[in-house]
C-alpha positions, 0 to 999 in steps of 0.5 A: 502534482502533474496530470498526464494522459496517453492513448491506451490503444497505442503503446508506443505513444508517450504520455503528455502532461495536461495539468500541474497541481500545486499545493504542498510546500517544500523545506530544504532537504525534505521530501514533499510527499510521503504517501498517495492513496486513491479513493475507491471510486478512482476520481480523487487522490489524497497525498500526505506531505512533509509539510504537515498537510494532507491534500485531497485532489480531483485527479481527473479534472485538475485545478486547485486542491479540494481540501487541505487538511492541516496537521499541527502538534500541541505547539501549533507546529506542522507535523509530518504525515506518514500514512493515509487511507480511505474508507470503503465509501470514500466519505472518511479519510484516516491519517497518521502523523509524527505527533503520535495522533490518528485523525479522521476527516470528512472528505466532503467538507474537509472537517476534522471529525476526530483526533485519536490519542493513545500512541506514544510514537509516530504513527506509521500505518492506518488500515480500515477494516472492509465494510466497517468503521473500525480502523487499525493503526501502528506506531513506533511505540510497538503497539497496534491500536483498533479504533471506532473511527465513527465514534472516536474516543479511546481505542477499542483494543491495544495490541502489543506484539512485543515492543517491536516496530510493526511492519505490516497489518492485515484484517482477516476478512469478516473474522473479527481478527487482525494479523501483524508482523514484526522484526522478530519473524513472528506473525501474530493473530489477534481476536479483536472481539475478545479484547485481550492483550494476547494474540490467539495465535503466534505463527512462528517459523520465519528466520528473518524480519516479516515485511508483508502480509496478505489475506485471501478471502476466497481460500481463507489463508494468510500469506507472509513474506520476509526479508530473506525472500521466503513466503509462508502460507498459513491456515489460521483455523488449524490446531496450534503448531499445524498452521503452516501449509506451505513454504515457498522458496525461490526468490533471492532477495527481499520480498516487498509486495505480495498479493492474492488473486481475488478469485483463484488460488494464485499468489503473486510475490515481488522481490528486490531480486527483480522477479515477480513470481506467480504461485498456484496453491494447487501446484506443488513445487516451483512457481508456475510462472516467472514474469520478469525476464532479461528485458527488464534488467535496467529496472530500479524498483522492478514492480510496484502496482500489481493486479491479478485477474483470471484473464491477465496480470498487469503491473508497473515498473520503474527504470533508473532515471525516471521512466515508467512502464506498464506491463500486461501478461497473458497466456504466459507472455509479458509485453510492455504495454506503455512507456511513461516519460516525464520524471527527471529522476528515479521514481519513488512511488507508483500507485494504480487505482482499482480500475487501472484507469489512472496511475499516480507516481512520485520522484525524489529528484531535487528538481521535482516534488510533485505527483504525476497523474496518468490517465490510462483510458484516453488521450484526452483529459 
């Protein structure tokens, strides 16, 4: 893992490497890191590896790993870790692995607190409910399980959307509800408190696989996006058959990320057609703003990290060959704020922490298998 810094006051300045963090090991023809996740207070990073380890790092100071969390199957062999997630106060870390288990870790001590058993396929997603000890996990067995991550033990609920792989889950705020999306184009809404095996609502209408879900607490609406590039906005409180409020059409490729503005009625969508669109629910018709333009025609993955506020939109992009750009959009104008150069091959993952003071990025190149950490606040570490 490499640590980088740059001067945010001078967008033309290139980032400089300040630390190299080493911990994950590599086997031939394998990726080393499958996922990285910042903790909510931005100072620590968790990386999940094909070596069977989750490593917790102090990303702002560098040095040796704080904790190496080993994942071993029943035969004592390492098992690939596919998912990691911090809880709200950063005291617990959940991980999901190919041995079908979900594990809960104490992030201060590195001690394994609970091994949650029940899935019969590799675990693909773990998601904490905000302000709660409840955790949702998805797996290749086609089920969603909800756990009490503090107490451990058996799952509180087992949800079966139809024996299909679950592509996305989203907690619906404080409503005791969870939404899930599958390859059949249906979005299911589950009442966790009812402890029922059937969804309370099935939102049907997508004609292709649904890949992304996003819940807006401010407007209490659920957004779903599918492989064809279509967005749908749902009112989960409406009468059966009346939940669909809006169909947003404009993208010409698979939508891989959607995100609500936390305070306004705007929704951002990112597509493989190399566009980012901003939709305003108070505006009917075409999207209000199309952010990406011809200057971004060399992008590999157009947009990864993304944030919306009432003042600006900020996002990152990756160009073929390993170059990363940070963009700001204000008053309808989009400008490249900073260019980060250091990867020797195409970039795989870019993740910004909540405050956008640090970025983590990975590359799938044969000559680099670490994580680059970029400090956006100053030119000195």
